[in-house]
N, C-alpha and C positions, 0 to 999 in steps of 0.2 A: 092912446099913448099915456103912458105914465107920468104922473106928476112927478117932480123931482124929489118932495118928500117922500113919497110911496116908495120910490127907487131907493132912497137911502134907508128905509126902514128894511127893504127887503135884503139889501147888503148886510145890515146891521144883523138880522136873524140869520142869513146864510152863514158869516162869520162866526155867530155864536153857536150854530148848530155843528160847525167844523169843531170848534174849541170842545164843546161838550162832549162829543163823540171821542175826542182824542183824550180827555179827562177820563172818561170811562175805559177806553181801552188800557190806559195806564193804570188804573186802580185795579181792573182786572187782571193785569198781566204783572202787577207788583204786589207785594205783601210787606207787612211790618217785620222787622227786625226784631228780635228779643229786647234790643234796647232801646226801642222806642223809634226807631227813625225807619223810613220808608226805604227800600231798597228793590232792586230785582230779586226774583226767585231762585237766582243761582246762590249755591253754597258760599258763605263768606270766607274770606282769604285765610282769617286765623279764628276758629272756633274760640279758642282760649280767651280771647280778647272780650269774648260776650259773658264769661264767667268771673263775675266780680267777687268771689270768694277765694281768699288767700291763706286765711288763718282762722281758727275756733271763733275769733271776736267777730268775724264778718258773718259767722253761721248764725251765732247768737243774736247779733244785731237784725239781721234780715227775719228771723223765726220772730223776734220780739216786735219787728215793723208788721209783719204778716198778722199777728194776734192783735194788735192794736187797728189795724185797719179793719179787721173782720169783728171783732168784740169790743172794741173801742176801749180796751184794757190791754196790756200786755202780759196775758196770764191766760191758760185755760180755765174757763168757767167752772165752777162747783156745785151747778145746779143737778139735781137729779130728775127721773121722770115723772110726769104729774100723776101716772097711774100705772099699776102694775097688776097683770093678770096672770097667775100660775097655773100650770098643766091646763092648757086650753086645747080645744078641738078644732082643727081647720081640715077639710076634707080635701084641700091640696096637698095635704102632706100626709096622707095616711100610707101606713105600711111601709115607713122608711127603715131602712135596715140600721140597726144600733141605736134608734131614737126612743130615748127615756120619756121626754116631755118638751113641751114648747111652753115657754112664757113671754107675753105679750106687752110691750113696753110703748106706752104712749107719751110722747114728747110735744109740749105746746111751746109755741114760739110767736114771736112778734106778729101783727097784723092777722092774728087768728089762725095761721097756718099751724099744722101740726106733721108729726111723722111717727108712723107706726113700725115699731121693729120687734121682730121675732128672735127669741134666745133659744137656739136648740141644743138641749143638752144629752148627750149620749149615755146608753147604759154603761158602757165601757170607756171610761175617759183617759185620756193621757194628760191631762191638766193643762191643756194649751187650747187657744182660743183664737178662729179665725173670724175676722170682721170682712163678712163678705157684703158687696155693694153692685147691684144691678144696675145697668144702663138705661137709657131712654125708651126701649121697647116695653115698659110696664113695670108689673110687679115682681118683687124677687121671687115670687112663685114661678116665675119664668127661669129661675136660676135652680131649680130644684135638684136638677142632676149634678150640678157643681157642689150644692149645699150637702146632698146625701154623700156624695163622693168623701168629703172632709168628715162626716159622720162616720162613714165606714172604716175610716180611718183613725177612729177615736178622737177627734178635734170636735171639742164644743164649736159651735157658730152662730154668731151676731148677725142676722141680715137686716138690709137695708134696701130700701127702694129711692130714686131719684125725687127732689121736691116735686110736688104736683102730681107724682107718679103711684101707681098701684092703689094701695088703701089710704095713702095721704090725700089730705083735702085739697081742695082749689078755692082758696077762702074769697070773700067779695070784699072789696077795698075801697073806702071812701076817699078819693083823693081830692084835694082841696081846689084844683083847677081843672078838674076832669069830670068830678062825678064819681058814682059806684061803677065799678069795673071787677069782673072776676077774672082772678089770676090763673090763667090755664096753659100759659107758655113761659119758659125762663127769661124769654125776650121781655116779659111784663115786668120783670123786675128792675128794669131801668126806671120806671116810674116810682120804685119805693126808696132807691138810693138817695142818701143824703149825708151830711156831715156827721149826723148822730146815729145814722145806720147804714148798714152795708148787707145786700141782700145775699152774699155769699154766705153769711150765718146760715142761711136755710140749709145749705149743703152739708156744712160741717158740725153744727150745735148738735144736730141728734147723735152724732157719732161719740162725742165729748160727753154728753150727759148721760148715754148707756154705757159708757166705759167707765164712767164715776160709779154707776149703779154696780158694775159688774165688779169693781174693785172692792166695794163695801161688803159683798154678799159672797164672793167666790174667793178662791186662792189659785187662780191660774198663774202659771209659771212664765207665760211668754203669750205675747199677743202678735198675730199676724194680720195683715190685711189685704185682701185679694179683690180687684174689681175688674168689670168687663164695660168698653165703651166709656159712658159718662160716668161709671161706676170706676173704670180704671183712671180717669181725670179726677174724680174725687180722693181715689187712693193716692194719686201723687201729691195733690195739694194737701189731706190731711197728713199724711205720714211725715211732710216736712215739717209741720207745726206742732206735733205730738209725738214725742220720744218714747212714748208707752209702746208704740208700736215698733217691734224691732225689725220686722221683715214686711215688704210691701211689693205686690204683685200686679201690676198694671197690664192688662189684654186689650189691644187695640182703643188704648185711652188717650194718648195725646203725642204730639210731636212739637219740635221747636217750630216757631211760626216761620221760620225761613225754609221749611220742609213741605208746608202747607201751600201745594202748588194747584189744587183744585177746591171748587166751593165746597163740596162733601167735606173736605178736611178741615174747613173752618170751625164749624162747631157751633154750639149755642152762644148766647151772651157770655156766661161764666169762662168760656174757652178762649175769648180774645180780649177780655175787659183790661182796656190800658191802664186804669189806676192800679189793679192788682199784680200786672207783669211789670210796672215800673219798679215794684218793690222786690219781686225775686221773678225773673225769667224763668223759662220753663228748664233751660239746663241747669240754672241755679235750684230749682225746685227739685231736679232729680239728683243732684249732688247733695243737697240737703236730706232727700230722703234715704241716701245710702251712708251717710257719714254718722260715724260713732262706733263705740266698741259693740261688736256683735250685731251690728247693723246692716242691711242689705236692701238693696232697691232692684228689682227685674223687670225688663220690658218684654212682654211677647206682641209680635205683631202678624197679623194673617197675611200670609204672602199675595192672596187672591180675595180678599176681604170686598165683597161686593159694597160695603157702606163707605168705609174711611179708612185712612193711613195704611193702605195695601202696600207692601213690599218697599216699604220706606228705607232711605238711605242711612241706616241706622250708624255706619261705619263712619259717617261724617263727624259724629260728636262723642261716639261710647268711647274711645281711646282718651279723648281730652277730659270726661269725666273721670275715667280712672286715674289719669296723671293728677288730677285735681285732688283727688283721694289719697293719693300717694304723698302728696304735699302736706296734707291735713294728718296724715298718720292713721288714719283708721276709717274703717267702713268699705263696702263692697258694692258693684254695681255689674249687672250683666244684662245682656239682650238677645233675644232670639228671634229668626223669623219661621213660622209655622206653615209649612207647605203640604199639610196632611188633609187639607179639606177647602172649600170655596165659600165659606160661610163667615159671618160675624158672631162670634162665639167663643168661648172657650171650648177647646177640644179636648178629646181626652188625651191627645199627645201634650197638650198645654197643661192639664191638669197633673199629669204625670211629671213634668217638668218642675211644677211648682212643688209636689209633694218631695221629691228628691231633693230640691233645694232646701225646703223647711227641714229635712231631716240632717243636712249636713253640719 
């Protein structure tokens, strides 16, 4: 026969097990709303209530707050690349139509992290630049087809990989309470965040520095930004903080948190970082991307995407963003569902949508 004390322990553990199970079920079946609260994954009653942008001052305040959060000062840094190599040769990019030369930019950052950026210059140029950002599946060499598409249409291309990916390094960091660790995953960035440093900087600093270099050395009359997957997320964030980007195009890049109903849609550290989205939630970032004279933000989602953000209910928020832009008095927002393929990529159809939009 069990002793009374043993029986009490069994009952306690049984109840605890039930509570833990219920908590786990709750967390799995619920998600964070963009305003920071935890709600069911059903569409909120009033999307407009989640967009806390009512005038130009609100946009400026959120942009300054994002700059301060990322760089700890409310302005785009004026840094330049640590190294420039002009007219390099790379076997990954041979025999590309209308390619004149490739310049290699090296950007050095905190904790020994770096970013390798290629500037593709066309033989025949329309004097416009596309900032192209690759997703989590490796180097921007995987986006060669997209890069060549823009070159063929006379655009220069500035190409980026995600932090720690492609030619970008994976630094070893000596943490005070943990010892030395190699930073191989974006989720490791949690260990680096502090009041003095935000690891979101790794995602956007290379773009700012590269554009600073381009501005000093070329006379492009318009900057666009295009990204796939994590590169689409980067496009969304960066275009919100730097108005040098006039038009931005995110492909399978992000969704408001209330629409993320599967684990594959949650993304890495940067996609759900609470401190970042308390400043500007996704709906507000989309609005900031689109707001301004001659500015535009376009989202493209793959209907049958095997990775993430497949066939989203973009109708739940697209009209609300357009309504907000109408109140603000300028800016354009558009969204598309690409049903021409079953892959996680920028399709030929999507590239044509982007090109047509850029020419409008």
